[in-house]
BALOBA-1460 file (C-alpha; in Angstrom, 3 decimals):
// residues 286
<rec num="1" residu="m" x="111.300" y="107.103" z="134.953"/>
<rec num="2" residu="t" x="113.704" y="108.938" z="132.606"/>
<rec num="3" residu="i" x="115.558" y="107.224" z="129.772"/>
<rec num="4" residu="g" x="118.818" y="107.943" z="131.621"/>
<rec num="5" residu="r" x="117.689" y="106.157" z="134.774"/>
<rec num="6" residu="t" x="116.396" y="103.274" z="132.680"/>
<rec num="7" residu="a" x="119.780" y="102.967" z="130.975"/>
<rec num="8" residu="l" x="121.588" y="102.922" z="134.327"/>
<rec num="9" residu="k" x="119.317" y="100.208" z="135.684"/>
<rec num="10" residu="t" x="119.746" y="98.197" z="132.482"/>
<rec num="11" residu="k" x="123.528" y="98.441" z="132.816"/>
<rec num="12" residu="a" x="123.357" y="97.287" z="136.436"/>
<rec num="13" residu="a" x="121.196" y="94.324" z="135.471"/>
<rec num="14" residu="l" x="123.638" y="93.305" z="132.756"/>
<rec num="15" residu="l" x="126.567" y="93.559" z="135.132"/>
<rec num="16" residu="a" x="124.711" y="91.157" z="137.402"/>
<rec num="17" residu="a" x="124.138" y="88.849" z="134.461"/>
<rec num="18" residu="a" x="127.859" y="88.956" z="133.700"/>
<rec num="19" residu="v" x="128.556" y="87.288" z="137.054"/>
<rec num="20" residu="l" x="126.711" y="84.242" z="135.774"/>
<rec num="21" residu="c" x="127.629" y="84.230" z="132.119"/>
<rec num="22" residu="a" x="131.106" y="85.735" z="131.846"/>
<rec num="23" residu="p" x="132.720" y="86.378" z="135.244"/>
<rec num="24" residu="q" x="136.135" y="86.908" z="133.675"/>
<rec num="25" residu="v" x="135.020" y="90.021" z="131.759"/>
<rec num="26" residu="a" x="136.116" y="93.154" z="133.608"/>
<rec num="27" residu="s" x="134.617" y="95.733" z="131.266"/>
<rec num="28" residu="a" x="131.963" y="95.044" z="128.681"/>
<rec num="29" residu="g" x="132.437" y="96.098" z="125.064"/>
<rec num="30" residu="p" x="129.664" y="95.858" z="122.444"/>
<rec num="31" residu="a" x="130.221" y="92.130" z="121.827"/>
<rec num="32" residu="d" x="130.237" y="91.440" z="125.596"/>
<rec num="33" residu="t" x="126.958" y="93.315" z="126.015"/>
<rec num="34" residu="y" x="125.452" y="91.235" z="123.229"/>
<rec num="35" residu="y" x="126.686" y="88.064" z="124.959"/>
<rec num="36" residu="e" x="125.112" y="89.091" z="128.272"/>
<rec num="37" residu="r" x="121.760" y="89.914" z="126.695"/>
<rec num="38" residu="a" x="121.795" y="86.769" z="124.556"/>
<rec num="39" residu="f" x="122.480" y="84.795" z="127.748"/>
<rec num="40" residu="m" x="119.432" y="86.327" z="129.440"/>
<rec num="41" residu="v" x="117.236" y="85.602" z="126.398"/>
<rec num="42" residu="a" x="118.398" y="81.970" z="126.404"/>
<rec num="43" residu="a" x="117.933" y="81.615" z="130.172"/>
<rec num="44" residu="d" x="114.457" y="83.096" z="129.871"/>
<rec num="45" residu="r" x="113.463" y="80.637" z="127.155"/>
<rec num="46" residu="r" x="114.732" y="77.733" z="129.221"/>
<rec num="47" residu="c" x="113.428" y="78.787" z="132.627"/>
<rec num="48" residu="g" x="110.464" y="81.044" z="131.812"/>
<rec num="49" residu="l" x="111.870" y="83.978" z="133.780"/>
<rec num="50" residu="f" x="109.908" y="86.925" z="132.382"/>
<rec num="51" residu="d" x="106.432" y="87.852" z="131.200"/>
<rec num="52" residu="a" x="105.732" y="88.548" z="127.527"/>
<rec num="53" residu="r" x="106.311" y="92.301" z="127.677"/>
<rec num="54" residu="i" x="109.692" y="91.972" z="129.433"/>
<rec num="55" residu="d" x="110.530" y="89.290" z="126.847"/>
<rec num="56" residu="a" x="109.881" y="91.849" z="124.112"/>
<rec num="57" residu="a" x="111.917" y="94.551" z="125.872"/>
<rec num="58" residu="l" x="114.835" y="92.174" z="126.349"/>
<rec num="59" residu="g" x="114.537" y="91.114" z="122.716"/>
<rec num="60" residu="a" x="114.721" y="94.750" z="121.587"/>
<rec num="61" residu="a" x="117.782" y="95.373" z="123.755"/>
<rec num="62" residu="t" x="119.479" y="92.222" z="122.457"/>
<rec num="63" residu="a" x="118.864" y="93.156" z="118.818"/>
<rec num="64" residu="q" x="120.157" y="96.649" z="119.553"/>
<rec num="65" residu="a" x="123.314" y="95.203" z="121.167"/>
<rec num="66" residu="r" x="123.918" y="92.980" z="118.128"/>
<rec num="67" residu="g" x="123.669" y="95.996" z="115.841"/>
<rec num="68" residu="a" x="126.079" y="97.961" z="118.000"/>
<rec num="69" residu="a" x="128.575" y="95.086" z="117.938"/>
<rec num="70" residu="l" x="128.403" y="94.815" z="114.138"/>
<rec num="71" residu="r" x="128.873" y="98.566" z="113.740"/>
<rec num="72" residu="s" x="131.900" y="98.404" z="116.057"/>
<rec num="73" residu="g" x="133.567" y="95.930" z="113.684"/>
<rec num="74" residu="a" x="132.548" y="92.518" z="115.025"/>
<rec num="75" residu="a" x="132.122" y="89.846" z="112.359"/>
<rec num="76" residu="e" x="128.701" y="88.278" z="111.912"/>
<rec num="77" residu="t" x="130.224" y="84.788" z="112.222"/>
<rec num="78" residu="d" x="131.820" y="85.786" z="115.525"/>
<rec num="79" residu="l" x="128.506" y="87.069" z="116.873"/>
<rec num="80" residu="s" x="126.797" y="83.829" z="115.845"/>
<rec num="81" residu="a" x="129.436" y="81.983" z="117.852"/>
<rec num="82" residu="t" x="128.916" y="84.424" z="120.743"/>
<rec num="83" residu="a" x="125.189" y="83.682" z="120.768"/>
<rec num="84" residu="a" x="125.909" y="79.952" z="120.710"/>
<rec num="85" residu="r" x="128.223" y="80.301" z="123.741"/>
<rec num="86" residu="a" x="125.559" y="82.293" z="125.555"/>
<rec num="87" residu="r" x="122.949" y="79.595" z="124.903"/>
<rec num="88" residu="s" x="125.373" y="76.901" z="126.072"/>
<rec num="89" residu="r" x="126.100" y="78.784" z="129.301"/>
<rec num="90" residu="a" x="122.396" y="79.392" z="129.913"/>
<rec num="91" residu="h" x="121.737" y="75.681" z="129.495"/>
<rec num="92" residu="a" x="124.390" y="74.906" z="132.127"/>
<rec num="93" residu="v" x="122.962" y="77.254" z="134.776"/>
<rec num="94" residu="s" x="120.285" y="75.802" z="137.048"/>
<rec num="95" residu="c" x="116.899" y="77.534" z="136.849"/>
<rec num="96" residu="q" x="116.972" y="77.497" z="140.682"/>
<rec num="97" residu="d" x="120.360" y="79.227" z="140.895"/>
<rec num="98" residu="p" x="120.058" y="82.061" z="143.490"/>
<rec num="99" residu="q" x="122.228" y="84.331" z="141.335"/>
<rec num="100" residu="l" x="119.849" y="83.815" z="138.403"/>
<rec num="101" residu="a" x="116.966" y="84.857" z="140.635"/>
<rec num="102" residu="t" x="118.889" y="88.019" z="141.556"/>
<rec num="103" residu="v" x="119.554" y="88.801" z="137.905"/>
<rec num="104" residu="k" x="115.892" y="88.188" z="137.077"/>
<rec num="105" residu="g" x="114.829" y="90.779" z="139.643"/>
<rec num="106" residu="r" x="117.275" y="93.326" z="138.303"/>
<rec num="107" residu="v" x="116.260" y="92.732" z="134.694"/>
<rec num="108" residu="d" x="112.577" y="93.043" z="135.635"/>
<rec num="109" residu="d" x="113.326" y="96.351" z="137.333"/>
<rec num="110" residu="a" x="115.570" y="97.657" z="134.534"/>
<rec num="111" residu="f" x="113.295" y="96.821" z="131.633"/>
<rec num="112" residu="s" x="110.122" y="97.979" z="133.354"/>
<rec num="113" residu="g" x="111.345" y="101.428" z="132.300"/>
<rec num="114" residu="w" x="111.288" y="100.329" z="128.664"/>
<rec num="115" residu="l" x="107.672" y="99.243" z="129.090"/>
<rec num="116" residu="r" x="106.697" y="102.811" z="129.977"/>
<rec num="117" residu="t" x="108.720" y="104.381" z="127.168"/>
<rec num="118" residu="p" x="106.358" y="105.569" z="124.399"/>
<rec num="119" residu="r" x="108.941" y="106.534" z="121.773"/>
<rec num="120" residu="m" x="112.463" y="105.529" z="120.958"/>
<rec num="121" residu="t" x="115.024" y="106.416" z="118.288"/>
<rec num="122" residu="f" x="117.293" y="103.645" z="117.039"/>
<rec num="123" residu="p" x="120.270" y="105.494" z="115.503"/>
<rec num="124" residu="g" x="122.040" y="104.226" z="112.411"/>
<rec num="125" residu="e" x="125.166" y="105.292" z="110.572"/>
<rec num="126" residu="r" x="123.217" y="107.297" z="107.983"/>
<rec num="127" residu="a" x="119.562" y="107.108" z="108.992"/>
<rec num="128" residu="d" x="117.474" y="106.355" z="112.086"/>
<rec num="129" residu="w" x="114.463" y="104.195" z="112.808"/>
<rec num="130" residu="i" x="111.857" y="106.103" z="114.835"/>
<rec num="131" residu="a" x="109.485" y="103.967" z="116.929"/>
<rec num="132" residu="n" x="106.218" y="105.163" z="118.459"/>
<rec num="133" residu="r" x="104.027" y="103.076" z="120.806"/>
<rec num="134" residu="m" x="101.397" y="105.746" z="121.522"/>
<rec num="135" residu="r" x="97.912" y="104.452" z="120.739"/>
<rec num="136" residu="s" x="95.845" y="106.518" z="118.314"/>
<rec num="137" residu="a" x="92.509" y="106.014" z="116.596"/>
<rec num="138" residu="a" x="93.866" y="107.792" z="113.513"/>
<rec num="139" residu="a" x="96.443" y="106.341" z="111.151"/>
<rec num="140" residu="g" x="100.012" y="106.851" z="112.299"/>
<rec num="141" residu="w" x="103.579" y="105.619" z="111.957"/>
<rec num="142" residu="r" x="104.683" y="102.962" z="114.445"/>
<rec num="143" residu="l" x="108.198" y="102.438" z="113.050"/>
<rec num="144" residu="q" x="109.563" y="104.711" z="110.354"/>
<rec num="145" residu="q" x="112.649" y="105.605" z="108.339"/>
<rec num="146" residu="t" x="112.557" y="108.361" z="105.738"/>
<rec num="147" residu="s" x="114.310" y="108.759" z="102.403"/>
<rec num="148" residu="i" x="113.874" y="110.693" z="99.185"/>
<rec num="149" residu="v" x="113.948" y="110.033" z="95.444"/>
<rec num="150" residu="g" x="114.475" y="113.162" z="93.420"/>
<rec num="151" residu="a" x="112.211" y="115.725" z="95.058"/>
<rec num="152" residu="s" x="109.732" y="113.104" z="96.282"/>
<rec num="153" residu="p" x="109.735" y="112.056" z="99.968"/>
<rec num="154" residu="v" x="109.465" y="108.352" z="100.794"/>
<rec num="155" residu="a" x="108.826" y="106.788" z="104.200"/>
<rec num="156" residu="f" x="109.004" y="103.080" z="105.022"/>
<rec num="157" residu="g" x="108.099" y="101.038" z="108.080"/>
<rec num="158" residu="y" x="105.088" y="99.998" z="110.115"/>
<rec num="159" residu="a" x="101.945" y="102.113" z="110.098"/>
<rec num="160" residu="g" x="98.374" y="101.552" z="111.189"/>
<rec num="161" residu="e" x="95.448" y="102.473" z="113.379"/>
<rec num="162" residu="g" x="94.892" y="101.392" z="117.002"/>
<rec num="163" residu="e" x="96.686" y="98.123" z="117.704"/>
<rec num="164" residu="a" x="96.937" y="97.093" z="114.034"/>
<rec num="165" residu="s" x="99.909" y="97.890" z="111.809"/>
<rec num="166" residu="e" x="101.386" y="96.703" z="108.532"/>
<rec num="167" residu="l" x="104.614" y="97.126" z="106.604"/>
<rec num="168" residu="v" x="104.231" y="99.941" z="104.084"/>
<rec num="169" residu="a" x="105.999" y="102.517" z="101.956"/>
<rec num="170" residu="v" x="104.404" y="105.946" z="101.527"/>
<rec num="171" residu="v" x="105.498" y="108.180" z="98.665"/>
<rec num="172" residu="s" x="104.354" y="111.532" z="97.303"/>
<rec num="173" residu="f" x="105.613" y="111.834" z="93.741"/>
<rec num="174" residu="v" x="106.030" y="115.249" z="92.213"/>
<rec num="175" residu="g" x="104.078" y="115.588" z="88.971"/>
<rec num="176" residu="r" x="101.243" y="113.554" z="87.499"/>
<rec num="177" residu="s" x="103.008" y="110.274" z="86.701"/>
<rec num="178" residu="r" x="102.352" y="107.463" z="89.181"/>
<rec num="179" residu="p" x="104.181" y="104.111" z="89.458"/>
<rec num="180" residu="t" x="102.502" y="100.871" z="88.440"/>
<rec num="181" residu="g" x="104.455" y="98.708" z="90.887"/>
<rec num="182" residu="a" x="106.864" y="98.845" z="93.814"/>
<rec num="183" residu="r" x="109.334" y="96.341" z="95.178"/>
<rec num="184" residu="i" x="111.997" y="96.100" z="97.872"/>
<rec num="185" residu="v" x="115.426" y="94.998" z="96.626"/>
<rec num="186" residu="l" x="118.074" y="93.700" z="99.014"/>
<rec num="187" residu="r" x="120.937" y="91.248" z="99.274"/>
<rec num="188" residu="d" x="120.014" y="87.658" z="98.506"/>
<rec num="189" residu="p" x="121.780" y="85.616" z="101.246"/>
<rec num="190" residu="n" x="121.739" y="82.540" z="99.007"/>
<rec num="191" residu="k" x="123.907" y="84.387" z="96.471"/>
<rec num="192" residu="v" x="125.952" y="86.611" z="98.804"/>
<rec num="193" residu="p" x="126.151" y="85.087" z="102.307"/>
<rec num="194" residu="r" x="128.061" y="87.980" z="103.884"/>
<rec num="195" residu="a" x="127.068" y="91.593" z="104.367"/>
<rec num="196" residu="w" x="127.518" y="93.802" z="101.309"/>
<rec num="197" residu="l" x="129.133" y="97.101" z="102.302"/>
<rec num="198" residu="a" x="130.983" y="98.048" z="99.109"/>
<rec num="199" residu="g" x="130.279" y="100.721" z="96.525"/>
<rec num="200" residu="d" x="127.116" y="102.727" z="97.086"/>
<rec num="201" residu="g" x="125.962" y="100.119" z="99.584"/>
<rec num="202" residu="l" x="123.367" y="98.408" z="97.391"/>
<rec num="203" residu="v" x="124.295" y="94.908" z="96.298"/>
<rec num="204" residu="p" x="124.673" y="94.406" z="92.491"/>
<rec num="205" residu="a" x="121.474" y="93.577" z="90.604"/>
<rec num="206" residu="s" x="122.623" y="90.004" z="89.913"/>
<rec num="207" residu="s" x="122.796" y="89.292" z="93.658"/>
<rec num="208" residu="r" x="119.514" y="90.854" z="94.766"/>
<rec num="209" residu="a" x="116.297" y="89.393" z="96.057"/>
<rec num="210" residu="s" x="113.089" y="91.296" z="95.415"/>
<rec num="211" residu="l" x="109.820" y="91.531" z="97.326"/>
<rec num="212" residu="w" x="106.890" y="93.103" z="95.490"/>
<rec num="213" residu="a" x="104.240" y="95.198" z="97.171"/>
<rec num="214" residu="a" x="100.888" y="93.439" z="97.442"/>
<rec num="215" residu="d" x="98.709" y="96.481" z="96.677"/>
<rec num="216" residu="v" x="98.502" y="100.262" z="96.650"/>
<rec num="217" residu="a" x="95.950" y="102.801" z="97.876"/>
<rec num="218" residu="p" x="95.706" y="106.527" z="98.566"/>
<rec num="219" residu="a" x="97.668" y="107.329" z="101.730"/>
<rec num="220" residu="s" x="96.031" y="108.811" z="104.814"/>
<rec num="221" residu="r" x="97.137" y="112.399" z="105.332"/>
<rec num="222" residu="e" x="98.584" y="111.460" z="108.741"/>
<rec num="223" residu="l" x="101.186" y="109.297" z="106.969"/>
<rec num="224" residu="l" x="102.327" y="111.917" z="104.461"/>
<rec num="225" residu="a" x="105.508" y="113.945" z="104.717"/>
<rec num="226" residu="e" x="105.141" y="117.464" z="106.021"/>
<rec num="227" residu="g" x="103.726" y="119.805" z="103.390"/>
<rec num="228" residu="r" x="102.346" y="117.010" z="101.184"/>
<rec num="229" residu="r" x="98.643" y="116.704" z="100.518"/>
<rec num="230" residu="t" x="98.491" y="113.473" z="98.537"/>
<rec num="231" residu="g" x="100.446" y="110.276" z="98.217"/>
<rec num="232" residu="e" x="100.224" y="106.505" z="97.855"/>
<rec num="233" residu="v" x="100.705" y="103.768" z="100.406"/>
<rec num="234" residu="w" x="102.249" y="100.542" z="99.093"/>
<rec num="235" residu="r" x="101.650" y="97.513" z="101.307"/>
<rec num="236" residu="f" x="104.235" y="94.746" z="101.580"/>
<rec num="237" residu="p" x="103.750" y="91.129" z="102.756"/>
<rec num="238" residu="a" x="104.438" y="90.446" z="106.439"/>
<rec num="239" residu="s" x="107.216" y="88.037" z="105.399"/>
<rec num="240" residu="t" x="109.254" y="91.041" z="104.206"/>
<rec num="241" residu="a" x="110.245" y="91.808" z="107.801"/>
<rec num="242" residu="a" x="112.158" y="88.537" z="108.205"/>
<rec num="243" residu="a" x="114.209" y="89.288" z="105.079"/>
<rec num="244" residu="l" x="115.113" y="92.744" z="106.383"/>
<rec num="245" residu="e" x="116.099" y="91.380" z="109.799"/>
<rec num="246" residu="r" x="118.646" y="89.071" z="108.159"/>
<rec num="247" residu="l" x="120.604" y="92.072" z="106.878"/>
<rec num="248" residu="d" x="123.643" y="93.543" z="108.596"/>
<rec num="249" residu="p" x="122.577" y="96.867" z="110.190"/>
<rec num="250" residu="r" x="125.102" y="98.700" z="107.995"/>
<rec num="251" residu="e" x="123.610" y="97.344" z="104.779"/>
<rec num="252" residu="t" x="121.493" y="99.245" z="102.301"/>
<rec num="253" residu="f" x="118.198" y="98.110" z="100.837"/>
<rec num="254" residu="a" x="116.028" y="100.032" z="98.438"/>
<rec num="255" residu="i" x="112.467" y="100.493" z="97.289"/>
<rec num="256" residu="e" x="112.065" y="100.642" z="93.521"/>
<rec num="257" residu="f" x="109.024" y="102.339" z="92.024"/>
<rec num="258" residu="h" x="108.330" y="101.105" z="88.473"/>
<rec num="259" residu="f" x="106.584" y="103.315" z="85.910"/>
<rec num="260" residu="r" x="104.607" y="102.503" z="82.786"/>
<rec num="261" residu="d" x="107.311" y="103.935" z="80.518"/>
<rec num="262" residu="g" x="109.878" y="101.501" z="81.919"/>
<rec num="263" residu="s" x="111.643" y="104.000" z="84.168"/>
<rec num="264" residu="v" x="112.466" y="103.179" z="87.798"/>
<rec num="265" residu="a" x="112.768" y="105.557" z="90.758"/>
<rec num="266" residu="t" x="114.883" y="104.195" z="93.634"/>
<rec num="267" residu="a" x="114.781" y="105.270" z="97.283"/>
<rec num="268" residu="k" x="117.561" y="103.876" z="99.500"/>
<rec num="269" residu="f" x="117.253" y="102.907" z="103.168"/>
<rec num="270" residu="e" x="119.598" y="101.613" z="105.861"/>
<rec num="271" residu="a" x="118.790" y="98.289" z="107.529"/>
<rec num="272" residu="g" x="119.967" y="99.642" z="110.881"/>
<rec num="273" residu="d" x="118.202" y="98.450" z="114.025"/>
<rec num="274" residu="f" x="115.005" y="97.454" z="112.236"/>
<rec num="275" residu="a" x="114.840" y="94.261" z="114.315"/>
<rec num="276" residu="a" x="115.227" y="96.194" z="117.579"/>
<rec num="277" residu="g" x="112.487" y="98.599" z="116.513"/>
<rec num="278" residu="r" x="110.116" y="95.712" z="115.779"/>
<rec num="279" residu="a" x="110.844" y="94.149" z="119.160"/>
<rec num="280" residu="f" x="110.196" y="97.524" z="120.843"/>
<rec num="281" residu="l" x="106.764" y="97.652" z="119.175"/>
<rec num="282" residu="a" x="106.070" y="94.100" z="120.392"/>
<rec num="283" residu="m" x="105.839" y="95.472" z="123.935"/>
<rec num="284" residu="g" x="102.400" y="96.781" z="122.968"/>
<rec num="285" residu="m" x="100.736" y="100.149" z="122.604"/>
<rec num="286" residu="l" x="100.455" y="102.666" z="125.426"/>
């Protein structure tokens, strides 16, 4: 099945869902699409409609719809209220409703195409997340965004071998000097509750949270940028993902590399559809 046919089937399934969750909506904008997908997620949790892999596909599509709505100008508070309305509507619909059974069949059919999709690009405003579900015995990127600091390429995301993957940054610094530590810096929601989109995109130092890499090792050549022969892989705790998923997709986060002389090299990244990419990987390797 082509991506185009998958998209058409997904749209048809969501139109069917709209009959149950928002019959007054004539044409769906980004926020309406998010509402429809959030409704299906809530109905699934309540009624156990789908198997685990369809759950993951629907989760990826819902996260993607939320990102699209935020990029179109929807406020985060409004989308939280939208999700709450979707959950309320899903709670009011009987699990034995014939229309829900029809929607279930259409969603199963639509998202079965996602299950057979090995790679997907999740576009952002400035940078993309590239997801890859193809199984390989060698090390490889599963979810990746690239950046640069000076003349040194930096990649961040999930990488691993076989079914295993972990959250890492891979950098190939020009010259002999190597950093002694690396950390992710991003908005601290306890200090700045709303998305930070001003200035150069990175929240001021006084309002940042930081997450230090757990360790570093020589990077496998399969993870290096094209033309690079050596580099380091910095591994971050699994809990880092939850912090990144709390960001607005338009927000910037950065990886700081700290050197013995006190200097810091900073590579910037866009939060984008990181959550959707993770959910896409949750469908399993092919």
